[in-house]
C-alpha positions in Angstrom: -5.0 -4.4 6.4 -8.7 -4.6 7.4 -9.3 -0.9 6.6 -7.5 -1.3 3.3 -9.7 -4.3 2.4 -12.9 -2.5 3.2 -11.8 0.7 1.4 -10.7 -1.0 -1.7 -13.5 -3.6 -1.8 -11.2 -6.6 -2.3 -8.3 -8.5 -0.8 -6.5 -8.3 -4.1 -6.7 -4.5 -4.4 -5.8 -4.0 -0.8 -2.8 -6.3 -1.1 -1.6 -4.6 -4.2 -2.0 -1.2 -2.5 0.0 -2.4 0.5 2.6 -4.4 -1.5 1.7 -7.9 -0.3 -0.3 -10.9 -1.6 -4.1 -11.3 -1.4 -3.6 -14.6 0.5 -1.6 -12.8 3.2 -4.2 -10.1 3.4 -7.0 -12.7 3.8 -5.0 -14.5 6.5 -4.5 -11.2 8.4 -8.2 -10.4 8.3 -9.1 -14.0 9.3 -6.7 -13.7 12.3 -8.4 -10.5 13.4 -11.7 -12.2 13.1 -10.4 -15.2 15.1 -9.0 -13.0 17.9 -12.2 -11.0 18.1 -14.4 -14.1 17.9 -16.7 -12.5 15.3 -17.1 -12.4 11.6 -16.2 -9.0 10.2 -16.8 -9.6 6.5 -19.3 -11.7 4.5 -17.2 -13.1 1.6 -18.4 -14.4 -1.7 -16.4 -15.1 -4.8 -17.7 -11.7 -6.2 -17.9 -9.4 -3.3 -17.2 -8.5 0.3 -19.7 -7.0 2.6 -19.2 -5.7 6.1 -21.2 -7.4 8.9 -22.6 -5.2 11.6 -19.6 -6.1 13.8 -17.4 -5.3 10.8 -18.9 -1.9 10.4 -18.4 -1.1 14.0 -14.8 -2.3 14.0 -14.0 -0.4 10.7 -15.4 2.8 12.2 -13.1 2.4 15.2 -10.1 1.4 13.2 -10.6 4.2 10.7 -10.9 6.7 13.6 -7.7 5.4 15.1 -5.8 5.6 11.8 -7.0 9.2 11.3 -5.9 10.2 14.8 -2.6 8.5 14.4 -1.9 10.2 11.0 -2.9 13.6 12.5 -0.6 13.1 15.5 2.3 12.2 13.2 1.8 15.3 11.1 1.7 17.5 14.2 4.9 16.0 15.6 6.6 16.3 12.2 5.6 19.9 12.0 7.4 20.6 15.3 10.7 19.0 14.2 13.5 21.3 13.3 14.3 21.5 9.6 16.8 19.1 8.3 20.0 20.3 6.8 21.9 18.7 4.0 20.8 16.2 1.5 18.4 13.3 2.3 19.2 10.1 0.5 16.6 7.5 -0.2 17.5 3.9 0.4 17.9 1.8 -2.8 14.7 0.0 -4.0 
């Protein structure tokens, strides 16, 4: 959630992108800040700005997400092809 907030520039945009509410997004980021004991974002009614700690945390989180996605793709590429039809669950 934190990375999505930083990348989209707002809690509302991040929440919409991830299919949740902006209030929930804000609570998740506040929980991360509480657990770390440091403020990650300067919040105003008009903008969000990363703190120095927030920039460091974002760089680490972004790197972890990138490595995770890359690992998932490599593993998926090694999986045998699926036979038959794949059905999507109902919405």
